[in-house]
C-alpha positions in Angstrom: 104.7 119.6 105.7 102.1 118.3 103.3 102.1 120.0 99.9 98.5 121.1 100.0 99.1 123.0 103.3 101.8 125.2 101.8 100.3 128.2 100.0 103.4 128.6 97.9 102.6 125.3 96.2 98.9 125.9 95.6 97.1 127.3 92.6 95.1 130.3 93.5 93.1 133.1 92.0 94.7 135.7 94.3 98.0 135.4 96.1 97.1 134.4 99.7 99.5 136.8 101.3 97.8 136.5 104.7 98.5 132.7 104.8 102.2 132.8 103.8 104.5 132.3 106.8 108.2 131.9 107.3 107.8 128.2 107.8 106.4 127.8 104.3 109.5 129.3 102.6 112.2 126.6 102.8 110.1 123.5 102.0 108.0 125.5 99.5 110.9 126.9 97.5 112.7 123.6 97.5 109.7 121.8 96.1 109.1 124.5 93.5 112.7 124.2 92.3 112.5 120.3 92.4 109.4 120.3 90.3 111.0 122.7 87.7 114.2 120.7 87.5 112.1 117.6 86.9 110.2 119.3 84.1 113.4 120.5 82.4 114.9 117.1 82.8 111.9 115.5 81.0 112.1 118.2 78.3 115.8 117.5 77.5 115.4 113.7 77.7 112.9 113.7 74.9 114.2 111.8 71.9 111.8 113.4 69.4 112.9 116.2 67.1 112.7 119.5 69.0 109.8 121.8 68.2 109.1 125.3 69.4 106.2 124.1 71.6 107.9 121.3 73.3 111.2 123.1 73.8 110.8 126.9 74.2 107.1 126.7 75.2 107.7 124.0 77.9 110.8 125.8 79.2 108.9 129.1 79.4 106.0 127.4 81.3 108.4 125.8 83.8 110.3 129.0 84.5 107.2 131.2 84.8 105.9 128.8 87.4 109.1 129.2 89.4 108.9 133.0 89.2 105.2 133.2 90.1 105.4 130.9 93.1 108.6 132.5 94.6 107.6 136.1 94.0 105.2 136.3 96.9 108.1 135.7 99.2 110.4 138.3 97.7 107.5 140.7 97.7 106.8 140.2 101.4 110.5 140.8 102.1 110.1 144.2 100.6 106.9 145.3 102.3 106.5 143.1 105.5 109.8 141.7 106.4 110.3 139.8 109.6 113.5 138.2 111.0 112.0 134.8 110.5 111.1 135.5 106.9 114.5 136.9 106.2 116.2 133.9 107.8 114.1 131.4 105.8 114.7 133.2 102.5 118.4 133.5 103.1 118.6 129.7 103.6 117.2 129.0 100.1 118.6 132.1 98.2 121.7 130.2 97.2 119.5 127.4 95.9 117.4 129.8 93.9 120.5 131.4 92.4 122.0 128.1 91.5 118.7 127.0 89.8 118.7 130.0 87.5 122.3 129.6 86.8 122.1 125.9 86.0 119.2 126.4 83.6 121.4 128.4 81.2 124.4 126.2 81.8 122.5 123.0 81.1 124.3 121.5 78.1 121.5 119.2 76.9 119.0 122.0 77.1 121.3 124.3 75.2 121.9 121.6 72.5 118.2 121.1 72.1 117.5 124.8 71.7 120.4 125.1 69.1 119.0 122.1 67.3 115.6 123.7 67.2 117.1 126.9 65.7 118.4 124.8 62.8 115.1 123.1 61.9 112.7 124.0 59.1 110.1 125.0 61.7 112.4 127.7 63.1 112.4 129.4 59.7 108.6 129.4 59.5 107.9 130.6 63.0 105.7 133.6 63.6 107.8 136.8 63.9 107.3 137.1 67.7 108.2 133.4 68.1 111.3 133.8 65.9 112.4 136.9 68.0 111.9 134.9 71.2 113.9 132.0 69.9 116.7 134.4 68.8 116.7 136.2 72.2 116.7 132.9 74.0 119.8 131.8 72.0 121.4 135.2 72.8 120.6 135.0 76.5 122.0 131.5 76.8 125.2 132.5 75.2 125.4 135.6 77.4 124.8 133.4 80.4 127.8 131.1 79.5 126.2 128.2 77.6 129.2 127.9 75.2 131.8 128.0 78.0 134.0 125.1 79.0 132.9 122.9 81.9 135.5 124.6 84.1 134.4 128.1 83.2 130.8 127.1 83.7 131.6 126.1 87.3 133.5 129.3 87.8 130.7 131.4 86.5 128.2 129.5 88.7 130.3 130.3 91.7 130.6 133.9 90.8 126.8 134.3 90.3 126.0 132.6 93.5 128.3 135.0 95.5 127.0 138.1 93.6 123.4 137.1 94.5 124.2 136.6 98.1 126.2 139.9 98.4 123.5 142.0 96.6 120.9 140.6 99.0 123.1 141.3 102.0 123.7 144.9 100.8 120.0 145.5 100.7 119.4 144.0 104.1 122.1 146.2 105.6 120.5 149.3 104.2 117.2 148.4 105.7 118.8 147.5 109.1 120.9 150.6 109.2 117.9 152.8 108.3 115.8 151.2 111.1 118.6 151.2 113.7 118.9 155.0 113.7 116.8 157.5 115.6 117.5 160.9 117.1 115.4 162.2 120.0 115.0 166.0 120.0 114.0 167.3 123.4 114.5 171.0 122.8 111.5 172.2 120.7 113.5 175.2 119.5 115.6 172.8 117.3 112.5 171.9 115.3 111.8 175.6 114.4 111.0 175.9 110.7 109.8 172.3 110.3 106.2 172.1 109.1 103.6 171.4 111.8 102.5 168.1 110.3 106.1 166.8 110.3 106.6 168.0 113.9 103.5 166.2 114.9 104.6 163.0 113.2 108.0 163.1 115.0 106.2 163.7 118.3 103.9 160.7 117.6 107.0 158.5 116.9 108.5 159.5 120.2 105.2 158.9 122.1 104.9 155.5 120.5 108.2 154.6 122.1 107.2 156.1 125.5 109.5 159.1 124.9 109.0 162.9 125.3 110.0 165.1 122.5 110.4 164.6 118.7 111.9 161.4 117.3 113.6 161.7 114.0 114.2 158.6 111.8 115.8 157.9 108.4 112.7 157.2 106.4 112.9 159.7 103.6 109.8 161.8 104.5 111.3 162.4 108.0 114.7 163.2 106.6 113.4 165.6 103.9 111.3 167.5 106.4 114.5 168.4 108.4 117.0 169.1 105.6 114.5 171.2 103.7 113.0 173.2 106.5 114.9 173.1 109.9 116.5 176.4 110.8 118.9 174.5 113.0 121.9 174.0 110.7 123.6 171.5 113.0 120.4 169.4 113.1 120.3 169.4 109.3 124.0 168.4 109.3 123.4 165.6 111.8 120.5 164.0 110.0 121.9 164.5 106.5 125.2 162.8 107.6 123.3 159.9 109.2 121.2 159.5 106.0 124.1 159.5 103.5 126.4 157.7 105.9 124.3 154.6 106.3 126.3 151.4 106.1 129.7 153.2 106.0 130.7 151.8 109.3 129.1 150.4 112.5 127.0 147.3 112.7 125.9 147.2 109.1 128.8 148.1 106.9 128.6 147.7 103.1 132.2 148.8 102.2 133.7 145.4 101.7 130.5 144.2 100.0 130.9 147.0 97.4 134.5 146.1 96.7 133.8 142.4 96.4 130.7 143.0 94.1 132.7 145.2 91.7 135.4 142.6 91.4 133.0 139.8 91.0 131.1 141.7 88.2 134.4 142.3 86.4 135.2 138.6 86.8 131.9 137.6 85.4 132.3 139.8 82.4 135.8 138.5 81.7 134.8 134.8 82.0 132.1 135.5 79.4 134.6 137.3 77.1 133.7 140.9 77.7 136.2 143.7 78.4 134.2 145.0 81.4 130.9 144.6 83.1 129.3 147.6 81.4 129.9 146.1 77.9 128.4 142.8 79.1 125.4 144.4 80.8 124.6 146.8 78.0 124.9 144.5 75.0 121.2 143.9 74.9 120.2 147.4 75.8 119.5 150.3 73.5 122.9 151.7 74.2 124.6 148.4 73.2 127.9 149.2 74.9 129.5 150.9 77.8 131.3 153.3 75.5 128.0 154.6 73.9 126.3 155.0 77.3 129.4 156.8 78.7 129.4 159.0 75.6 125.8 159.9 76.2 126.5 160.8 79.9 129.5 162.9 79.0 127.7 164.7 76.2 124.8 165.5 78.5 127.2 166.6 81.2 128.7 169.1 78.8 125.3 170.5 77.9 124.1 170.6 81.5 127.2 172.1 83.1 126.5 175.8 82.3 123.0 175.5 83.8 124.5 173.7 86.9 127.0 176.6 87.3 124.1 179.0 87.0 122.2 177.2 89.7 125.2 176.8 92.0 125.9 180.5 91.8 122.3 181.3 92.8 122.5 178.8 95.7 125.6 180.4 97.0 124.3 183.9 96.7 121.1 183.0 98.5 123.0 181.1 101.2 125.0 184.3 101.9 121.7 186.2 102.3 120.7 183.5 104.8 124.0 184.0 106.7 125.6 180.8 105.4 129.1 181.7 104.4 130.1 178.4 102.9 127.5 176.2 101.2 127.7 172.6 102.6 125.9 169.4 101.5 123.4 169.7 104.3 122.5 173.2 103.3 121.5 172.7 99.7 117.9 171.4 100.2 117.3 174.1 102.8 118.7 177.0 100.7 117.0 175.7 97.5 113.6 175.6 99.2 114.1 179.1 100.7 115.2 180.4 97.3 112.2 178.8 95.6 109.9 180.5 98.0 111.7 183.8 97.4 111.6 183.5 93.6 108.2 182.0 93.1 106.4 182.6 96.4 105.7 178.9 96.6 106.7 176.0 98.8 105.7 172.4 99.2 103.7 173.0 102.3 101.5 175.5 100.4 100.8 172.8 97.8 100.3 169.8 100.0 96.7 170.5 101.1 95.7 170.3 97.4 97.1 166.8 96.9 95.4 164.4 99.3 96.4 160.9 98.3 92.9 159.7 97.6 92.2 162.6 95.3 95.5 162.1 93.4 94.7 158.5 92.8 91.1 159.1 91.7 92.3 161.9 89.3 95.1 159.8 87.9 92.6 157.0 87.2 90.5 159.5 85.4 93.4 160.7 83.3 94.1 157.1 82.3 90.4 156.6 81.4 90.4 159.7 79.2 93.7 159.1 77.5 93.8 155.3 77.2 90.2 154.1 77.7 91.2 152.1 80.8 89.0 151.9 83.9 90.3 151.4 87.4 88.0 150.3 90.2 88.9 149.3 93.8 88.0 145.8 95.1 87.8 144.7 98.7 89.7 141.5 99.4 91.0 139.9 102.6 94.4 138.7 101.2 96.5 141.7 102.0 99.7 142.1 104.1 98.8 145.4 105.8 95.8 147.6 106.4 97.3 150.3 104.3 97.1 148.1 101.2 94.4 148.6 98.5 93.5 146.3 95.6 92.3 147.4 92.2 91.0 146.0 88.9 92.0 147.4 85.5 89.7 146.9 82.5 89.2 148.2 79.0 86.3 150.7 78.8 85.2 149.7 75.4 84.6 146.0 75.8 85.0 145.4 79.6 88.0 143.1 79.2 89.7 142.7 82.6 93.4 143.3 81.9 94.7 142.9 85.4 94.7 143.5 89.1 97.1 145.5 91.3 98.0 146.2 94.9 99.0 149.7 96.1 101.0 150.2 99.3 102.1 153.8 99.7 103.3 154.6 103.2 106.6 153.9 105.1 106.9 151.2 107.8 109.9 149.9 109.6 109.5 146.5 107.9 109.3 148.0 104.5 112.2 148.9 102.2 112.9 152.5 101.2 112.0 154.2 97.9 109.2 153.6 95.4 108.8 150.7 93.0 106.5 148.5 90.8 106.8 144.8 90.6 105.1 142.2 88.4 103.5 139.4 90.4 102.0 137.5 87.6 102.2 137.8 83.8 99.0 137.0 81.9 98.0 138.0 78.4 96.2 136.4 75.5 95.6 132.7 76.0 93.6 130.1 74.0 90.7 130.5 76.5 90.7 134.3 76.5 92.7 137.1 78.2 94.4 136.0 81.4 94.7 139.0 83.8 98.1 140.3 84.8 98.9 141.1 88.5 101.2 143.7 89.8 102.0 145.9 92.8 103.0 149.6 93.2 104.6 150.7 96.5 106.3 153.8 98.0 107.2 155.7 101.1 105.0 158.7 100.7 103.9 161.2 103.4 101.6 159.3 105.8 98.4 160.5 107.3 98.8 162.6 110.4 96.0 162.0 112.9 92.7 163.1 111.3 94.5 164.7 108.4 94.8 162.5 105.3 98.0 161.8 103.5 98.9 165.1 101.9 101.5 165.0 99.1 104.2 167.2 97.7 104.1 167.6 93.9 107.2 165.5 93.7 105.3 162.7 95.5 102.5 163.1 93.0 105.0 162.6 90.2 106.2 159.4 92.0 102.7 157.9 92.0 102.3 158.7 88.3 105.8 157.3 87.6 105.1 153.9 89.2 101.7 153.7 87.7 103.3 154.1 84.3 105.4 151.0 85.0 102.2 149.3 86.1 100.4 150.1 82.9 103.3 148.7 80.9 102.8 145.4 82.7 99.0 145.2 83.0 98.2 146.3 79.4 100.6 143.9 77.7 99.1 141.8 74.9 102.3 139.9 74.1 101.4 136.2 74.4 104.9 135.1 75.4 105.5 135.9 79.1 109.3 136.5 79.0 108.7 139.1 76.3 105.7 140.8 77.8 105.2 144.0 79.7 108.3 145.4 81.4 110.6 142.7 80.1 112.2 145.2 77.7 115.6 146.8 77.3 116.5 148.4 80.6 117.1 151.8 79.0 113.6 151.6 77.4 111.7 150.4 80.5 111.6 153.9 82.1 109.8 155.5 79.1 106.3 154.3 80.1 106.9 155.4 83.7 108.5 158.8 83.0 106.0 159.8 80.3 103.2 159.6 82.9 104.8 162.3 85.0 104.2 164.8 82.3 100.4 164.9 83.0 101.2 166.1 86.6 102.4 169.4 85.0 99.4 170.0 82.7 96.8 172.4 84.1 93.9 170.6 82.3 94.9 167.4 84.1 95.7 169.0 87.5 92.1 169.9 87.9 91.3 166.2 87.9 93.7 165.1 90.6 94.1 168.2 92.9 91.5 169.2 95.4 91.9 170.8 98.8 91.5 168.1 101.5 89.0 170.3 103.4 87.2 172.3 100.7 87.7 170.2 97.6 88.9 173.3 95.8 91.2 172.5 92.8 94.7 173.9 92.8 94.2 177.6 92.3 95.4 179.3 89.1 98.0 181.4 90.9 99.5 178.4 92.6 99.6 176.5 89.4 101.4 179.3 87.6 103.9 179.5 90.4 104.4 175.7 90.2 104.8 175.8 86.4 107.3 178.7 86.5 109.3 176.8 89.1 109.4 173.6 87.1 112.9 174.3 85.7 114.1 175.8 89.0 117.4 174.2 89.9 117.1 172.1 86.7 120.8 172.2 86.0 121.5 171.2 89.6 119.1 168.2 89.6 120.2 167.0 86.2 123.8 167.2 87.0 123.2 165.1 90.1 121.6 162.4 87.9 124.5 162.6 85.6 127.0 162.3 88.4 125.4 159.0 89.4 125.4 157.7 85.9 129.0 158.8 85.5 130.0 157.1 88.8 128.2 153.9 87.9 129.8 153.5 84.5 133.3 154.4 85.7 133.1 151.9 88.6 132.1 149.2 86.1 134.5 150.2 83.3 137.7 151.5 84.9 140.7 149.2 85.7 139.4 147.2 88.6 142.5 147.4 90.8 142.5 151.2 90.5 138.8 151.2 91.5 139.0 148.9 94.5 142.4 149.7 96.0 140.8 152.6 97.9 137.2 152.6 96.8 136.0 155.6 98.7 138.8 157.8 97.5 138.2 156.7 94.0 134.5 157.5 94.3 135.3 160.9 95.7 137.6 161.6 92.8 135.0 160.6 90.3 132.4 162.8 91.9 134.7 165.8 92.4 134.0 167.2 88.9 130.3 167.2 89.6 130.6 168.7 93.1 130.8 172.3 94.3 133.5 171.3 96.8 135.4 168.3 98.1 133.0 168.0 101.0 130.1 167.3 98.6 132.2 164.6 96.9 133.0 163.0 100.3 129.5 162.9 101.6 128.2 160.5 99.0 125.6 157.8 99.7 127.3 155.0 97.8 127.1 152.6 100.7 123.3 152.8 100.6 123.0 153.1 96.8 120.8 150.1 96.3 120.1 150.8 92.6 123.8 150.0 91.9 124.6 147.4 94.4 121.3 145.4 94.8 118.6 147.0 92.7 119.4 145.9 89.2 120.8 149.2 87.8 124.5 148.3 87.8 126.2 149.8 84.8 122.7 151.1 83.7 121.9 154.0 85.9 122.3 156.3 82.8 119.1 154.7 81.6 116.9 157.1 83.6 118.1 160.1 81.7 118.3 158.1 78.4 114.6 157.3 78.8 113.8 160.9 79.8 115.0 161.9 76.3 112.4 159.5 74.9 109.6 160.5 77.2 110.0 164.2 76.8 110.0 163.8 73.0 107.1 161.4 72.9 105.0 163.7 75.1 105.4 166.4 72.5 102.9 164.5 70.4 100.4 164.6 73.2 101.0 168.4 73.5 100.5 168.9 69.8 97.4 166.8 69.4 95.8 167.1 72.9 96.9 165.7 76.3 93.5 163.8 76.5 93.4 162.9 72.8 92.1 159.3 72.8 93.5 158.6 69.3 97.0 159.5 70.4 96.5 157.6 73.6 95.5 154.5 71.7 98.4 154.9 69.3 100.7 155.0 72.3 99.0 151.9 73.7 99.4 150.0 70.5 103.0 151.0 69.8 104.6 151.1 73.3 102.5 150.0 76.3 101.1 146.7 74.9 104.1 145.5 72.9 106.7 144.5 75.5 109.8 143.2 73.8 108.0 142.0 70.7 110.1 144.3 68.5 113.2 146.5 68.9 112.5 149.5 71.1 113.8 151.9 68.5 111.2 150.5 66.1 108.4 150.9 68.6 109.4 154.5 69.3 109.5 155.3 65.5 106.1 153.6 65.1 104.6 156.0 67.6 106.5 159.2 66.6 107.1 158.5 63.0 110.8 159.4 63.4 113.9 159.0 65.7 113.9 160.7 69.1 115.1 164.3 69.4 117.0 165.7 72.4 115.7 169.3 72.5 112.4 168.7 74.3 114.3 167.2 77.3 116.7 170.2 77.4 113.7 172.6 77.3 111.7 170.8 79.9 114.5 170.2 82.4 116.8 173.2 82.0 114.6 176.0 80.7 115.5 178.6 78.0 118.9 178.3 76.4 121.7 180.2 78.1 123.9 182.5 76.0 126.7 180.0 75.5 128.1 178.2 72.6 126.9 174.6 72.6 127.0 171.8 70.0 123.8 171.0 68.2 121.7 168.5 70.3 121.5 164.9 69.2 119.4 162.2 70.8 120.6 158.7 71.8 
């Protein structure tokens, strides 16, 4: 195939998603890697004294080209996967993994970077260049640059297998999700399920030529049943199918999990670390598995009394509903019923006030008022589905275009679960001006139902704001060095920009901007807002303990003696979860086999970071509360100190720059758990 006919090998203003086909992947990726290897070979063959520009600069350029030219393929795999695209990518995935591994194990390249660090120029670099050189040295060492040739080969083999298994784990989750469906022919079994969800299930059945209601495992479909269906057996059946994905059957992940945990331990030991958590967290804010684990255990101690309070309330209300023994498939149903009883509110009463288009327009207005950033939609042909929209982000004051982004919000069979943001291209300040960044936000939100637009729960509204926070972190970056720009920060800091955005979804002054009844345009009424606000900490102990249970599980799996962990993995997991569970049945019905965050999504040994970053975001938002949630001066201070700075300085220093002090824990406890219970508790301390 001629080079100029392959869109993966062409320079373009916008990624030509509509032109990329499976046949382009193998030859395109191989050429991309070949070109990069040639560039690196030319770099290391130079006999001149190394300089920052001809060593670090050229290496960065070569590696960024690889990332930018391959990312359209990995993106399409997450939003528009086909069997042909999957097969093609799997063919070259080992070659991609080997390329990245070989870069950091290239002895001549390593020697040149070390030689650069010892030159006079290294001592006179700009602070950001010096930081980048230092982190590059650190990253090469962490990747095994100082290992013996035999250990380098061992490490390369381990990384190759880890990459393949993580990818297979994710594929299995997608396939198991798509393989399941449950046809309900008796309409009585759907009693309690909101009309819009019943109609969606009926539409799914009709699309397959069936009569009745077809239930699937995309989360909006599952949530509608487990929260609302009066038929307890139906709740049990769908819940069990959802959490049991990939436990057995055609797409099992059991052996993959065991193998991955062993390989991660092997990788850490080859590199000289006691366990994978210590290896993974060395360059995080936590710095070590011990400190991260201490944070989780401390938060567990503080949360447990609130969890016990919530569990007691759930059990009492379950009894009122005729449920003698609370089971895992009951909790969402009982919780929703109790929330309606306590606050006279439920998601279905709120949905009409949050049509997707109004939420997006209002969120863009929040961002304009707070940060002086303007979002405008652009019509383009190069999209992968008709649901996709494309936007421009620019500064209001001088019109500088900061970036562009795609938004893809609804579930499809060829799309992975969850919600996410990805960087597609990193721009920033360049000699010729500001080069725009490019990103994407995606999710699996409630889809439109016939003539009714997509109507969201408040939780889904939070999801949109969360992912847009990640996007702002990427698109507003002014760091001129791509590997240090935007979201390329410590993993337990990266959730601060996303989670702080969620706070605006709870502020009445902001709600008036992004809520509006889909038929009348009426903003969310005062009484509904008050009910929503009072319900904010409802089941806060239960929710936070669930988050902590996953962080605890993650760290224990990656820190405990590996033979004990893997000998009978499921029993071990059940044992770890038992102290966070109301009964053994809750511990048994875990979703580890579909836990992509841990086994394919990049959060291995770092799941604690969500709550760690919540401490930071709850505290940082207190400044907005104190000085005004639309205070432009505070917004610009946050932009300067956090959003635009990437990894140009230590995250602790950036937080102090914005807040003028270290983080405090109490705002998180107040926000998530509510008023203090009458218990003795140690004084709070932040990470």
